[in-house]
C-alpha positions in Angstrom: 114.6 80.5 106.8 113.0 82.7 104.0 115.9 83.7 101.2 116.1 86.7 99.0 113.2 86.1 96.6 111.4 85.5 99.6 112.1 89.0 101.4 111.3 90.6 98.2 107.7 89.1 98.1 107.2 89.7 101.5 107.0 93.6 100.4 104.8 93.2 97.0 101.6 94.2 98.4 102.7 96.7 99.8 104.8 98.0 96.5 101.6 97.6 94.9 99.6 99.5 97.5 101.8 102.1 96.9 101.5 101.9 93.0 98.5 104.1 93.1 98.7 104.7 97.0 95.6 103.5 98.8 96.5 105.2 102.1 94.6 103.0 104.6 95.7 99.9 102.7 99.3 100.9 103.2 99.3 101.8 106.9 97.7 98.5 107.5 100.4 96.5 105.2 102.8 98.8 107.2 101.6 97.6 110.9 101.8 93.9 109.5 105.3 94.5 108.1 106.8 96.3 111.1 106.9 95.6 114.6 105.9 98.4 117.1 109.3 98.9 118.1 110.8 99.1 114.8 113.1 101.9 113.8 113.4 103.3 110.9 116.5 105.2 110.2 115.8 108.0 108.0 117.1 111.4 107.0 116.3 115.0 108.1 114.0 116.3 109.1 112.4 112.9 109.6 115.3 111.2 111.9 114.5 108.1 113.9 110.9 107.3 113.9 109.6 104.3 116.3 106.8 101.9 114.8 104.4 101.5 111.8 101.5 104.3 113.2 104.3 106.8 113.6 106.0 105.8 110.0 102.8 106.6 108.2 101.8 109.1 110.2 105.3 111.3 109.8 105.9 110.3 106.0 103.2 109.1 104.2 99.9 111.3 105.7 101.3 114.7 105.0 102.4 113.2 101.4 99.1 111.7 100.4 97.1 114.8 102.1 99.3 117.0 99.3 98.7 115.0 96.6 95.9 112.7 97.0 96.8 110.8 93.2 99.9 110.1 95.1 101.8 107.1 93.2 105.1 105.4 94.0 107.1 103.8 91.2 109.8 101.6 92.1 113.4 101.3 89.8 115.1 98.6 91.6 113.9 96.3 94.3 116.7 93.8 95.5 118.0 91.7 98.7 120.6 89.4 99.7 122.4 88.8 102.6 125.3 90.5 104.6 128.3 88.3 105.6 127.3 88.4 108.9 124.0 86.9 107.7 121.5 89.2 108.2 118.8 90.0 105.5 117.9 93.2 103.8 115.6 94.5 101.1 116.4 97.8 99.2 114.2 99.7 96.8 115.2 102.6 94.9 112.1 104.4 92.9 110.0 107.7 93.6 107.1 109.5 94.3 104.7 111.2 91.9 101.4 113.6 91.9 100.1 116.7 91.6 100.4 119.2 94.6 96.9 120.5 95.5 97.8 121.5 98.7 101.3 122.2 100.4 103.2 120.3 102.3 103.1 121.3 106.3 106.3 123.6 107.2 108.4 120.9 108.3 107.8 118.3 105.7 109.7 118.2 102.8 110.5 115.3 100.4 114.2 115.2 98.5 116.5 117.2 98.5 116.4 121.2 100.0 116.8 124.4 99.0 115.7 126.9 101.3 115.2 129.6 98.3 113.4 127.4 96.3 111.2 125.8 98.8 110.7 129.5 99.5 108.7 129.9 96.5 106.6 127.0 97.2 106.0 127.3 100.8 106.0 129.9 103.2 108.5 130.0 105.7 
C-alpha cells in the first residue's frame, strides 16, 4: 500500500511536465494517472469534468493555446491520509506565461470580475 511520500512521487512526472508545459506529455501523463470515469470537481465555469481527456481539453488546451509559453509553479505539494483511510495529494501554485490570444469567452481562470474581464475579452 503506497504511503503519502509515494503518492506525491506519483505526481512528480506530471508536475515536471507542467513546469515548462509540454502539452502532449501532460495529456499522456493525465491519461496514465486518471481513470476514464474519474470525476474532477472543479470551480465554475468548469464544474464537474469526467475523464482525463475531457479534463485536459477543457482546462489546459485553451490555456495553452492562449499562452504557448505556459508554465506551472507549485508552491506547496503535500499528501496524507484521512481519518477514513483515504489517501490524498494537494498542490497549490500558479500558472504563468504570455498571452498571445484571448481565452475562449466561456473560459477564464482565477477570480472573475465582469468589468475587468470585459477589458480583456469581448463579452
